C-alpha positions in Angstrom: 17.4 73.0 -122.2 20.0 70.3 -121.4 18.5 69.7 -118.0 15.0 69.4 -119.3 16.1 66.7 -121.8 17.9 64.8 -119.0 14.8 65.0 -116.9 12.6 63.8 -119.7 14.9 60.8 -120.4 15.5 59.9 -116.8 11.9 59.4 -115.5 10.9 56.3 -117.5 13.9 54.2 -116.4 13.4 55.4 -112.8 9.8 54.1 -112.8 10.8 50.9 -114.4 13.7 50.4 -111.9 11.4 51.1 -108.9 8.7 48.7 -110.3 11.2 45.8 -110.6 12.7 46.6 -107.2 9.2 46.4 -105.5 8.6 43.1 -107.2 12.0 41.7 -106.3 13.0 41.2 -109.9 16.6 42.3 -110.3 19.5 42.8 -112.7 22.4 45.2 -112.3 20.8 48.0 -114.1 17.7 47.8 -111.9 19.9 48.2 -108.7 22.4 50.7 -110.0 20.2 53.1 -111.9 18.6 54.7 -108.7 22.1 55.4 -107.5 23.1 56.9 -110.8 19.9 59.0 -110.8 20.5 60.3 -107.3 24.0 61.6 -108.0 24.0 62.5 -111.7 20.4 63.1 -112.7 18.7 64.7 -109.7 21.0 67.8 -110.0 19.2 68.6 -113.3 15.9 68.6 -111.5 17.4 70.9 -108.9 18.7 73.2 -111.6 15.2 73.5 -113.0 13.4 73.9 -109.7 15.9 75.9 -107.7 18.2 77.2 -110.4 21.9 76.6 -111.2 23.9 77.1 -108.0 26.2 80.1 -107.6 29.4 78.7 -106.0 31.7 80.7 -103.7 34.8 82.3 -105.1 37.2 79.4 -104.4 34.9 77.2 -106.6 34.5 79.8 -109.3 35.7 77.3 -111.9 32.4 75.5 -111.4 30.5 78.7 -112.2 32.6 79.1 -115.4 31.8 75.6 -116.7 28.1 76.0 -116.1 28.1 79.0 -118.4 30.2 77.3 -121.1 27.9 76.1 -123.8 30.4 73.5 -125.2 30.9 71.9 -121.8 27.1 71.8 -121.0 26.4 70.3 -124.5 29.0 67.5 -124.1 27.9 66.8 -120.6 24.2 66.7 -121.7 25.0 64.4 -124.6 27.1 62.1 -122.4 24.4 61.8 -119.6 21.6 61.4 -122.2 23.4 58.5 -123.9 24.0 56.9 -120.5 20.2 57.3 -119.8 19.4 55.6 -123.1 21.9 52.8 -122.2 20.3 52.3 -118.8 16.8 52.2 -120.3 17.9 49.5 -122.8 19.5 47.4 -120.0 16.5 47.8 -117.8 14.1 46.6 -120.4 16.1 44.0 -122.3 18.5 42.4 -119.7 17.2 39.3 -118.0 15.8 39.8 -114.5 15.9 37.2 -111.8 13.8 36.9 -108.7 15.8 37.6 -105.6 16.5 34.5 -103.6 19.8 35.1 -101.8 21.6 31.9 -100.9 22.3 30.9 -97.3 25.7 31.7 -96.1 27.8 29.5 -93.8 30.7 31.3 -92.3 33.1 30.1 -89.6 32.3 31.5 -86.1 36.0 32.4 -85.8 35.6 34.6 -88.9 32.5 36.2 -87.5 34.2 37.0 -84.2 37.2 38.4 -86.1 34.9 40.7 -88.1 33.1 41.8 -84.9 36.4 42.7 -83.2 37.4 44.7 -86.2 34.0 46.4 -86.2 34.6 47.8 -82.7 38.2 48.7 -83.4 37.3 52.4 -84.0 35.6 52.6 -80.6 38.6 51.1 -78.9 41.0 53.4 -80.7 38.9 56.5 -79.8 38.8 55.5 -76.1 42.6 55.3 -76.1 43.0 58.5 -78.1 44.9 61.5 -76.5 41.6 63.5 -76.3 38.7 61.1 -76.8 36.1 63.8 -76.2 37.1 65.4 -79.6 35.6 62.5 -81.5 32.2 62.6 -79.7 31.8 66.2 -80.8 30.8 65.5 -84.4 33.0 67.3 -87.0 35.2 69.1 -84.4 38.3 67.3 -85.7 38.0 69.3 -88.9 39.1 72.4 -87.1 42.2 70.7 -85.6 44.1 70.1 -88.9 47.8 70.2 -88.3 47.6 69.4 -84.6 48.7 66.2 -82.8 45.0 65.3 -82.4 44.5 65.4 -86.2 47.6 63.2 -86.7 46.0 60.6 -84.5 42.7 61.1 -86.3 44.3 59.6 -89.5 44.3 56.2 -87.7 40.8 56.7 -86.3 39.4 57.6 -89.7 40.9 54.5 -91.3 39.6 52.3 -88.5 36.1 53.8 -88.9 36.1 52.8 -92.6 37.2 49.3 -91.8 34.7 49.0 -88.9 31.8 50.2 -91.1 32.8 47.7 -93.9 32.9 44.9 -91.3 29.4 45.9 -90.1 28.1 45.7 -93.7 29.7 42.3 -94.1 28.2 41.1 -90.8 24.8 42.3 -91.8 25.1 40.4 -95.0 26.3 37.2 -93.3 23.4 37.2 -90.8 20.9 37.7 -93.7 17.2 37.2 -92.8 18.1 35.5 -89.5 19.4 38.6 -87.8 17.9 39.3 -84.4 16.6 42.6 -83.3 19.4 42.9 -80.7 22.1 42.3 -83.3 20.4 44.6 -85.7 20.4 47.4 -83.1 24.0 46.6 -82.1 25.3 46.8 -85.7 23.4 50.1 -86.4 24.8 51.6 -83.2 28.3 50.7 -84.2 27.8 52.1 -87.7 26.4 55.4 -86.3 29.4 55.7 -84.0 31.7 55.2 -87.0 29.9 58.0 -88.8 30.3 60.3 -85.8 34.0 59.4 -85.1 34.9 59.7 -88.8 33.5 63.2 -88.9 33.4 63.4 -92.7 31.1 62.5 -95.6 32.1 59.0 -96.8 30.5 56.9 -94.1 27.2 58.7 -94.2 26.3 56.6 -97.3 26.9 53.4 -95.4 23.5 53.8 -93.6 21.4 53.5 -96.7 23.6 50.6 -97.9 22.9 48.8 -94.5 19.2 49.0 -95.1 19.6 48.0 -98.8 21.2 44.8 -97.5 18.1 44.3 -95.3 15.9 44.7 -98.4 17.7 42.0 -100.3 17.0 39.5 -97.5 13.6 40.7 -96.7 10.4 38.7 -97.3 8.3 41.9 -97.3 9.9 43.9 -100.1 7.4 46.8 -99.9 8.1 47.4 -96.2 11.9 47.3 -96.6 12.0 49.5 -99.7 10.3 52.1 -97.4 13.1 51.6 -94.9 15.7 52.2 -97.7 13.9 55.3 -98.8 13.7 56.7 -95.2 17.4 55.9 -94.8 18.2 57.9 -97.9 16.1 60.8 -96.5 18.1 60.6 -93.3 21.3 60.5 -95.3 20.4 63.6 -97.2 19.2 65.4 -94.0 22.5 64.6 -92.3 24.3 65.9 -95.4 22.4 69.1 -95.0 23.2 69.4 -91.3 26.9 68.6 -92.0 27.0 71.4 -94.6 25.1 73.9 -92.6 26.5 73.4 -89.2 29.9 71.6 -89.4 31.8 73.1 -92.3 33.1 76.3 -90.8 34.2 77.9 -94.1 30.6 78.2 -95.3 28.2 80.8 -94.2 24.6 79.9 -93.4 22.8 81.8 -96.2 20.4 79.7 -98.1 22.2 80.2 -101.4 25.6 79.2 -100.0 24.2 76.1 -98.2 22.5 75.1 -101.5 25.8 75.5 -103.4 27.7 73.6 -100.7 25.3 70.7 -100.9 25.7 70.6 -104.6 29.4 70.4 -104.2 29.2 67.6 -101.7 26.2 65.7 -103.0 26.1 66.1 -106.8 28.7 64.8 -109.2 27.4 66.7 -112.2 29.4 70.0 -112.0 32.6 68.2 -111.1 32.2 66.1 -114.2 31.5 69.3 -116.2 34.8 70.8 -114.9 36.7 67.7 -115.9 35.1 67.7 -119.3 36.0 71.4 -119.7 39.5 71.0 -118.5 40.6 67.9 -120.3 38.4 67.8 -123.5 37.8 71.4 -124.3 40.9 73.2 -123.0 43.2 70.2 -123.6 44.5 70.8 -120.1 45.8 68.2 -117.7 44.6 67.4 -114.2 47.0 64.5 -113.8 50.7 64.1 -114.6 50.1 61.1 -117.0 47.3 58.9 -118.2 46.3 56.2 -115.7 48.2 57.9 -112.9 45.5 57.6 -110.2 44.4 54.2 -111.4 47.9 53.0 -110.7 47.8 54.9 -107.4 44.6 53.0 -106.4 46.2 49.7 -107.2 49.2 50.4 -104.9 47.0 52.2 -102.3 48.3 50.2 -99.4 51.8 49.8 -100.5 54.0 51.9 -98.1 55.1 55.1 -99.7 58.5 54.7 -98.0 59.5 51.9 -100.4 59.2 54.1 -103.5 62.4 55.9 -104.5 60.7 59.3 -104.1 57.5 60.6 -102.7 55.8 61.5 -106.0 56.3 58.0 -107.6 53.4 56.7 -105.6 50.3 58.7 -106.8 48.0 60.3 -104.2 44.2 59.7 -104.3 42.6 61.1 -107.4 40.4 63.6 -105.4 43.5 65.5 -104.3 44.6 66.2 -107.9 41.1 67.2 -108.9 40.6 69.5 -106.0 44.0 71.2 -106.4 43.2 71.8 -110.1 39.6 73.0 -109.4 40.4 75.4 -106.5 44.0 76.6 -107.3 44.2 75.7 -111.1 47.4 73.9 -110.3 48.4 70.4 -111.4 49.5 67.9 -108.7 48.3 66.6 -105.3 48.5 69.8 -103.4 45.8 69.2 -100.8 46.0 66.7 -98.1 43.3 67.7 -95.7 40.0 67.9 -97.7 38.8 67.2 -101.2 35.6 67.7 -103.3 33.5 64.6 -104.0 34.3 62.5 -107.1 33.4 59.2 -108.6 34.8 56.7 -111.1 33.2 58.5 -114.0 35.1 61.8 -113.8 38.3 59.9 -112.8 38.2 57.9 -116.0 37.8 61.2 -118.0 40.6 62.8 -116.1 42.9 59.9 -116.8 42.0 59.2 -120.4 40.2 62.2 -121.9 37.9 61.4 -124.7 38.7 57.7 -124.4 37.6 58.0 -120.8 34.1 58.8 -121.9 34.1 55.7 -124.0 35.6 53.7 -121.2 32.6 54.6 -118.9 30.3 52.9 -121.3 32.7 50.0 -121.6 32.9 49.7 -117.8 29.1 49.7 -117.4 28.6 47.2 -120.2 31.2 44.8 -119.0 30.2 45.1 -115.4 26.5 44.6 -116.1 27.1 41.6 -118.3 29.5 40.0 -115.9 27.4 40.6 -112.8 24.1 39.5 -114.4 25.8 36.2 -115.5 27.1 35.3 -112.0 25.5 32.0 -110.8 25.5 33.1 -107.1 23.2 36.0 -106.1 25.4 36.5 -103.0 28.3 37.5 -105.4 25.9 39.6 -107.5 24.9 41.5 -104.4 28.5 42.1 -103.4 29.3 43.6 -106.8 26.1 45.7 -106.6 27.6 47.3 -103.4 31.0 47.9 -105.0 29.5 49.4 -108.2 27.1 51.6 -106.1 30.0 52.9 -104.0 32.0 53.8 -107.2 29.3 56.3 -108.0 29.8 58.0 -104.6 33.6 58.0 -104.2 36.6 57.4 -106.3 38.0 53.9 -106.3 40.9 54.8 -103.9 38.3 55.4 -101.1 37.0 51.8 -101.2 40.0 49.9 -102.3 39.5 47.0 -99.8 36.2 46.3 -101.5 37.7 46.8 -105.0 40.6 44.4 -104.2 38.2 41.7 -103.2 36.1 42.3 -106.4 39.3 41.9 -108.5 40.1 38.7 -106.6 36.7 37.3 -107.3 36.9 38.2 -111.0 40.4 36.7 -111.4 39.3 33.6 -109.5 36.4 33.2 -111.9 38.7 33.7 -114.9 41.4 31.3 -114.0 39.1 28.6 -112.5 37.1 28.3 -115.6 33.7 28.1 -113.9 31.2 30.4 -112.4 31.1 31.3 -108.7 29.3 29.0 -106.4 28.7 29.9 -102.7 
């Protein structure tokens, strides 16, 4: 019944959001709602159409929360209230017609970004065994080896490279040539292959979303965005079915694995059950992983002991979910998370309220920015926070904080 209510409440705002996107009339709710729908609402449709997934034994805690009435009720109420909030913002908040400002960037900066964008390729070519990275996902089977230790650097360089490609695409705007467009897409696809994990797959739809914002033919480019999302989902399916060696290829298990990787609903249910109903603790203290994200790039060696610098949130969550143990016990892989369940894990009931506060403050702040270039940047950051926890995109978050603080202390709105 909860899924049916969520479905009923979710369709009208989706239609409104798509209508405004096609017309080029935007506010933050218009842009962010489809992302929220994809990761938090579409699983309810899948529950009704295909049934609630049956997870493998190591994820049995997810099976338990799906059968817990209190957890499902709290989750349903929370998502339903968010849907009402989105609907209000979609209808009432002011929309502006998209007219992205021209961007003038030093050629030296553009060259520097391009060099960083090919850093992953250069690093792979000088790797001990370069052929490992051209076999997509093979690196997963080499955990603990020297190749995997080098992969840590390759993985990080792929993220930096992909971020630079998005920035370069944004800088070139509507004036991008077909050759540069093909070159940027090629580098981005190579980053996805070399990285061998899930994070960078979402960069492809974002790349085409940037194209949509600069396009003069919105209807054609929204089709490109939708096709890129289909490719993204198909690639996710391939990744789950062919790459993850710990999952058999039965239809039920592939479906369950896709729900773990793709949905954020059952993970949030687990966090609600663990922190709000059981009064358990996923983290060692409130705000632990928020602090960890802030000091993400501070060397761990300068802290008096290893545990003083928190690990990424997903490691704590996965350790609790799989082994029912508190702490960052997993360094090789994690389940997918977002800022929403991280807030609940850090602050419990207050975390649920903070989610509404974050949405409200972000929507009001972004919609009042004078520069649409800055608006678009914050759209990207907020969209990514629905896909990964903040630690995974801290370079983007750092810049967002800098822009906010610059606005606060300067006393005037951004101008580009």
